[in-house]
N, C-alpha and C positions, 0 to 999 in steps of 0.2 A: 316364289310366289305360290301360295296355295290356290287350289281351284275352288272357287265359290260361285254359286249362282248369282247372276247379276240382276238387280232390281232397278227399275225406273220408277221413281216416286216423286210426289209433289214436294217442293222445297220452297222456302220463303222467297228465294231469288229466282224461281222458275221450276226446273226439273232436275233431280239428282240421279246420278248413277251410283249405286251402292252395292258392294259385295255383301252377300248374306252373312249376317252376324257381325258386320262392321259397324262401329259407332259413327264413323265419319264417311262422308260422301267421297267417292273416287273423283268425281267431277260434277260440276253444276252447269246447266245450260239454260238459255233463255226460253227455248221451246222444247216441247216433248219430243218432237221429231229429231232434233239434234241429240238429245239424250238417248233416244232409242238407237240411233245410228252408232253412237259410241259404245253403248252397252252390248249391242249385237256384235260389234268388232271384238270386244273383250270376251264375250261368251264363245264366239267361234274359236278364238285363239286358245282358250282354256278348255274347250269342249265341255261346256256347262250349259245351264239353262238361262234363258232370258225371261224375266217376269215383268210385265208392264202393268203398272197400277194406274187407276183413274184418279181424278181429283179427290174422290171420296176415300182413297187409300186401298180400295179393294182391287184384287187382281182382275184385270179385264182381258188379258191376252198372255199367252206364253209360247215360247219357241224353244226347242231343244236342239243343241248343237253337239251333244255328247254322243258317244258310241253306245247306242241302245242295244243291250243284249237281247231284247225281245222286240224286234221291229215288227210293224204291222204286216200281216199276211195279205198279199194282194192277189 
């Protein structure tokens, strides 16, 4: 399985989890919260990013689960 950023997007049947560049949804959920939980699990396992879209399709939130070569300095 290739590593792809995971997107949570609106879907006619609720909310879809879809890998970047994929034509088909990985899974479809009735609520956005369920879709986010599944997408977060996949992103953590694959060490990729999670991008959450709003009803308008625009990205409203993102989380990174990858190994960031440039972590923020604290």
